[in-house]
C-alpha positions as CSV (number, residue, x, y, z in Angstrom):
1,M,-7.9,41.3,-5.9
2,T,-9.8,38.2,-7.0
3,R,-8.5,34.9,-5.5
4,R,-7.0,32.7,-8.2
5,I,-8.2,29.1,-8.2
6,D,-6.0,27.1,-10.5
7,L,-7.1,23.4,-11.2
8,R,-4.8,22.7,-14.2
9,S,-2.2,20.7,-12.2
10,D,-0.7,20.2,-8.7
11,T,2.5,21.8,-10.2
12,V,1.0,25.3,-9.8
13,T,1.3,25.5,-6.0
14,L,3.0,28.4,-4.3
15,P,5.5,27.9,-1.5
16,T,3.9,28.4,1.9
17,A,5.3,31.0,4.4
18,A,6.8,28.2,6.4
19,M,8.5,26.7,3.4
20,R,9.9,30.1,2.4
21,A,11.3,30.5,5.9
22,A,13.0,27.1,5.7
23,M,14.5,28.1,2.3
24,T,15.8,31.3,3.7
25,A,17.5,29.5,6.6
26,A,19.0,26.7,4.6
27,D,22.7,25.9,4.9
28,V,24.2,25.7,1.4
29,G,27.3,24.6,-0.4
30,D,28.4,23.4,-3.9
31,D,26.3,20.4,-4.7
32,V,28.5,19.2,-7.6
33,Y,31.3,18.8,-5.1
34,G,28.9,17.1,-2.8
35,E,29.2,19.9,-0.3
36,D,25.7,21.2,0.0
37,P,24.6,20.0,3.5
38,T,20.9,20.6,2.9
39,V,21.0,18.5,-0.3
40,N,22.9,15.8,1.5
41,R,20.4,15.7,4.2
42,L,17.5,15.5,1.8
43,E,19.1,12.7,-0.2
44,G,19.8,10.7,2.9
45,E,16.3,11.2,4.3
46,V,14.6,10.3,1.1
47,A,16.7,7.2,0.6
48,S,15.9,6.0,4.1
49,L,12.2,6.8,3.7
50,F,12.1,4.6,0.6
51,G,14.3,1.9,2.0
52,K,17.1,2.4,-0.6
53,A,20.8,2.8,-0.2
54,A,21.3,6.1,-2.1
55,A,19.6,9.0,-3.7
56,V,20.4,11.9,-6.0
57,Y,18.6,15.3,-6.1
58,V,17.8,16.7,-9.5
59,A,15.9,19.7,-11.0
60,T,12.9,17.9,-12.5
61,G,10.9,14.7,-12.7
62,T,11.8,14.4,-16.3
63,Q,15.5,14.5,-15.5
64,S,15.0,12.1,-12.7
65,N,13.3,9.5,-14.9
66,L,15.8,10.0,-17.7
67,I,18.9,9.5,-15.6
68,G,17.2,6.5,-14.0
69,L,16.5,4.9,-17.4
70,M,20.1,5.7,-18.5
71,A,21.5,4.2,-15.4
72,H,19.7,0.9,-16.1
73,C,20.0,0.8,-19.9
74,E,22.8,1.1,-22.4
75,R,22.6,2.0,-26.1
76,G,20.5,-0.5,-27.9
77,D,18.7,-1.6,-24.8
78,E,14.9,-1.4,-24.3
79,Y,12.5,-0.6,-21.6
80,I,8.8,-1.8,-21.5
81,V,6.4,1.0,-20.6
82,G,2.8,2.0,-20.8
83,Q,1.5,4.1,-23.8
84,L,0.2,6.6,-21.3
85,A,3.3,6.8,-19.1
86,H,5.2,10.0,-18.7
87,T,8.5,8.3,-19.4
88,Y,7.2,7.3,-22.9
89,K,4.6,10.0,-23.9
90,Y,5.3,13.2,-22.0
91,E,9.0,13.6,-21.6
92,G,10.1,14.5,-25.1
93,G,11.4,11.1,-26.0
94,G,14.5,11.7,-24.0
95,A,15.4,8.1,-23.4
96,A,15.5,7.5,-27.2
97,V,17.0,10.9,-28.1
98,L,19.6,11.2,-25.4
99,G,20.1,7.6,-24.2
100,S,19.6,5.6,-27.4
101,I,17.2,3.5,-25.4
102,Q,14.3,1.9,-27.3
103,P,10.9,2.2,-25.6
104,Q,8.5,-0.7,-26.1
105,P,5.1,0.8,-25.3
106,I,2.1,-1.4,-24.3
107,D,-1.5,-0.2,-24.0
108,N,-2.5,0.7,-20.4
109,E,-5.5,-1.1,-19.0
110,A,-8.4,1.0,-17.8
111,D,-7.0,0.9,-14.2
112,G,-3.6,2.1,-15.4
113,T,-1.9,-1.3,-15.1
114,L,-0.1,-3.1,-17.8
115,D,-1.3,-6.6,-18.8
116,L,1.5,-8.8,-17.6
117,D,0.9,-11.4,-20.3
118,R,1.5,-8.6,-22.8
119,V,4.6,-7.5,-20.9
120,V,6.0,-11.1,-21.2
121,A,5.1,-11.2,-24.9
122,A,7.0,-7.9,-25.5
123,I,10.3,-9.2,-24.1
124,K,12.8,-9.7,-26.9
125,P,14.7,-13.0,-27.3
126,A,17.9,-12.9,-25.4
127,G,21.1,-13.1,-27.5
128,D,19.4,-12.5,-30.8
129,A,21.2,-9.6,-32.6
130,H,18.0,-8.7,-34.5
131,F,16.4,-7.3,-31.4
132,A,17.0,-4.6,-28.8
133,R,17.9,-6.0,-25.4
134,T,15.0,-5.8,-23.0
135,R,16.4,-4.6,-19.7
136,L,13.7,-2.8,-17.7
137,L,10.0,-2.7,-16.8
138,A,9.0,0.9,-16.1
139,L,5.7,1.6,-14.3
140,E,4.0,4.8,-13.1
141,N,2.1,5.3,-9.8
142,T,-0.2,7.1,-9.6
143,I,-1.1,7.2,-13.3
144,G,-3.9,9.5,-14.3
145,G,-4.8,9.7,-10.7
146,R,-5.2,6.0,-10.4
147,V,-3.3,3.9,-7.8
148,L,-1.6,0.6,-8.8
149,P,-2.7,-2.0,-6.3
150,L,0.0,-3.6,-4.1
151,D,-0.8,-7.1,-5.3
152,Y,-0.4,-6.0,-8.9
153,L,3.0,-4.5,-8.0
154,A,4.0,-7.8,-6.5
155,R,2.9,-9.8,-9.6
156,A,4.7,-7.3,-11.9
157,E,7.9,-7.6,-9.9
158,S,7.7,-11.4,-10.0
159,V,7.3,-11.4,-13.7
160,A,10.2,-9.0,-14.2
161,R,12.6,-10.8,-11.9
162,A,11.9,-14.2,-13.4
163,R,12.9,-12.8,-16.8
164,G,15.9,-10.8,-15.7
165,L,14.4,-7.4,-15.9
166,A,15.0,-4.5,-13.5
167,M,12.1,-2.3,-12.2
168,H,11.8,1.5,-12.3
169,L,8.9,3.5,-10.9
170,D,8.0,6.9,-12.1
171,G,6.7,7.9,-8.6
172,A,6.0,11.5,-9.3
173,R,2.9,11.2,-7.2
174,V,3.8,8.1,-5.3
175,F,3.0,9.8,-2.0
176,N,-0.6,10.2,-3.2
177,A,-0.6,6.4,-3.8
178,A,0.8,5.7,-0.4
179,V,-1.8,7.9,1.3
180,K,-4.6,6.4,-0.6
181,L,-3.5,2.8,0.2
182,A,-2.7,3.9,3.8
183,V,0.8,2.3,3.7
184,P,4.3,3.6,4.2
185,V,5.7,4.6,0.9
186,K,8.5,2.0,1.3
187,R,5.8,-0.7,0.8
188,I,5.5,0.5,-2.8
189,A,9.2,1.2,-3.3
190,D,10.2,-2.3,-2.2
191,H,9.0,-3.7,-5.6
192,F,11.4,-1.4,-7.6
193,D,15.1,-1.0,-8.0
194,T,14.8,2.7,-8.6
195,V,12.1,5.2,-7.9
196,S,11.7,8.8,-9.1
197,I,10.0,11.1,-6.6
198,C,8.7,14.5,-7.5
199,L,8.7,17.2,-4.8
200,S,7.0,19.9,-6.9
201,K,3.6,18.3,-7.5
202,G,1.4,17.3,-4.6
203,L,4.1,18.0,-2.0
204,G,4.2,21.7,-3.1
205,A,7.9,22.5,-3.4
206,P,8.8,25.0,-6.1
207,M,11.2,22.5,-7.8
208,G,13.1,19.3,-7.4
209,S,12.9,15.5,-7.7
210,V,14.9,12.7,-6.1
211,L,16.0,9.4,-7.7
212,V,16.5,6.6,-5.2
213,G,18.0,3.1,-5.6
214,P,21.1,1.0,-5.0
215,T,24.4,2.8,-4.7
216,P,26.0,1.7,-8.0
217,L,22.9,2.7,-10.0
218,I,22.7,6.1,-8.2
219,E,26.4,6.7,-8.9
220,R,25.8,6.1,-12.6
221,A,22.7,8.3,-12.5
222,R,24.7,11.1,-10.8
223,R,27.2,11.0,-13.6
224,W,24.4,11.2,-16.2
225,R,22.9,14.1,-14.3
226,K,26.2,15.9,-14.9
227,V,26.4,14.9,-18.5
228,L,22.9,16.2,-19.1
229,G,23.8,19.6,-17.6
230,G,22.0,18.9,-14.3
231,G,24.8,19.7,-12.0
232,M,23.7,22.4,-9.5
233,R,25.6,24.6,-7.1
234,Q,24.1,26.1,-3.9
235,V,20.8,24.4,-4.5
236,G,20.2,23.7,-0.8
237,L,17.8,26.6,-0.9
238,M,15.5,24.5,-3.0
239,A,16.3,21.2,-1.2
240,A,15.1,22.9,2.0
241,A,11.8,23.4,0.4
242,G,11.7,19.7,-0.4
243,R,12.6,18.7,3.2
244,H,9.9,21.0,4.5
245,A,7.4,19.4,2.1
246,L,8.3,15.9,3.2
247,A,7.9,16.8,6.8
248,H,4.6,18.8,6.5
249,H,2.8,18.1,3.3
250,V,2.5,14.3,3.0
251,E,-0.4,13.4,5.3
252,R,-2.4,16.4,4.1
253,L,-2.6,14.8,0.6
254,A,-5.7,13.1,2.0
255,D,-7.4,16.5,2.0
256,D,-6.7,16.9,-1.8
257,H,-8.2,13.5,-2.4
258,A,-11.3,14.4,-0.4
259,N,-11.6,17.7,-2.3
260,A,-11.3,15.9,-5.6
261,R,-14.0,13.5,-4.7
262,R,-16.2,16.4,-3.5
263,L,-15.6,18.2,-6.8
264,A,-16.5,15.1,-8.8
265,E,-19.7,14.6,-6.8
266,R,-20.8,18.2,-7.3
267,L,-20.0,18.2,-11.1
268,A,-21.9,14.9,-11.5
269,Q,-25.1,16.7,-10.5
270,I,-24.8,19.2,-13.4
271,D,-26.6,18.5,-16.6
272,G,-24.4,18.1,-19.6
273,I,-21.2,17.1,-17.6
274,A,-20.1,13.5,-17.5
275,V,-18.0,12.5,-14.5
276,D,-17.9,9.3,-12.4
277,P,-17.0,10.1,-8.7
278,A,-16.4,6.4,-8.1
279,K,-13.3,6.6,-10.4
280,V,-11.7,9.4,-8.4
281,Q,-9.0,7.8,-6.3
282,T,-6.6,10.6,-5.5
283,N,-6.4,14.2,-6.6
284,M,-7.6,14.1,-10.2
285,V,-11.0,14.5,-11.7
286,Y,-11.7,13.8,-15.3
287,A,-14.9,15.6,-16.5
288,T,-16.3,15.5,-20.0
289,F,-18.0,18.7,-21.2
290,P,-20.0,19.3,-24.4
291,A,-17.5,19.8,-27.3
292,D,-19.1,23.1,-28.2
293,V,-18.8,24.8,-24.8
294,H,-15.5,23.9,-23.1
295,A,-13.5,26.8,-24.7
296,A,-16.1,29.4,-23.8
297,L,-16.5,28.0,-20.3
298,K,-12.8,28.1,-19.7
299,A,-12.5,31.7,-21.0
300,D,-15.5,33.0,-19.0
301,L,-14.5,31.4,-15.7
302,Q,-10.9,32.6,-16.1
303,R,-12.2,36.2,-15.9
304,S,-13.5,35.4,-12.4
305,G,-10.2,33.8,-11.4
306,I,-11.0,30.2,-12.0
307,V,-8.4,28.6,-14.2
308,L,-9.3,25.3,-16.0
309,P,-7.4,23.1,-18.4
310,A,-8.2,23.1,-22.1
311,G,-10.2,20.5,-23.9
312,P,-13.6,18.8,-23.7
313,V,-12.2,16.2,-21.3
314,M,-10.8,18.3,-18.4
315,R,-8.4,16.9,-15.9
316,L,-9.1,18.9,-12.8
317,V,-6.4,18.6,-10.1
318,T,-6.7,19.5,-6.5
319,H,-3.7,20.5,-4.5
320,L,-2.1,22.4,-1.6
321,D,-3.7,25.7,-2.6
322,I,-7.2,24.4,-3.2
323,T,-9.6,24.5,-0.3
324,T,-13.0,22.9,0.1
325,A,-14.5,26.3,-0.2
326,D,-12.7,26.7,-3.5
327,V,-14.1,23.4,-4.8
328,D,-17.6,24.6,-3.9
329,Q,-17.0,28.0,-5.6
330,V,-15.8,26.2,-8.8
331,A,-18.8,23.8,-8.8
332,D,-21.2,26.7,-8.3
333,A,-19.6,28.7,-11.0
334,I,-19.7,25.8,-13.5
335,A,-23.3,25.0,-12.6
336,A,-24.4,28.6,-13.1
337,W,-22.6,28.8,-16.4
338,M,-24.2,25.6,-17.7
339,R,-27.7,26.7,-16.6
340,H,-27.2,30.1,-18.4
341,R,-26.1,28.2,-21.5
342,A,-29.1,25.9,-21.4
343,A,-31.5,28.8,-21.0
344,A,-30.0,31.0,-23.7
345,P,-31.8,29.4,-26.7
346,A,-35.1,29.8,-25.0
347,R,-34.6,33.5,-24.5
348,V,-33.5,33.9,-28.1
349,A,-36.6,32.1,-29.3
350,A,-38.8,34.3,-27.2
């Protein structure tokens, strides 16, 4: 059987044998009653790791972000967010649809940050009934594989606090950021009231996210989890996978970063492909292919077990199930395919 090499996302990982064993051995109970011991351990460990008072385990990152926004904001409130942020662009408009919370999007800068002068300009006048009430600044780290610098986070927090705004972080890949910066994840979390952490991306668990923050906010978020249909029962089986991932899969994210950089360097040597290895900070490579070839390339490589995303600008993501040998195999296959394409017109002319 051909080995499948899937570069579409770090969400496609499969549980390791050790993770499956941890799941099988998990103690479980009814989590809605607060009686699942494995969930309780996970929540306590994540809260401590991030330096927060409390945590709540949920099914998905989308749900974690949504209950975080709804814990911070009431109907008619507003959060300031980047145009490219998941909480605005990729989560179905949930804050507006289900929370009656108005997003105020701002263009992301090339490095993924938000211009803080634009943030200040977007804050609505307090006490004026014409406007939504600006309550929250929501950032994402990493965003598009880019890491928000610590000094930027400090400046963003200073701007928000001075204007009475709370801070929420979509930290779906925050461990990638911490590994890249070589700091404890708490250093990043310290700038935010709430942080959403995804266990099913780079950490490789089959499902689950955790929202951390102050106890009153997390209690509100837990209620919203129930309202949104997110109450779970004997979910310690999945929480055990998350605990295993936290214990064994964080430091190894550096391998994913190295593999992404290697892939970018290999692709940069292929004629017709535009990619800048210097822009690869974590586990994502953005490579631009000729508009007339990407669909055929994707289809042809899939037949040999290499799965690529769609579109002329491909986001290639390394993860737990991608080895350095896999990276070289993919680069070799793409190089051979592009050479064959370049030579085809000459053969037809002859």
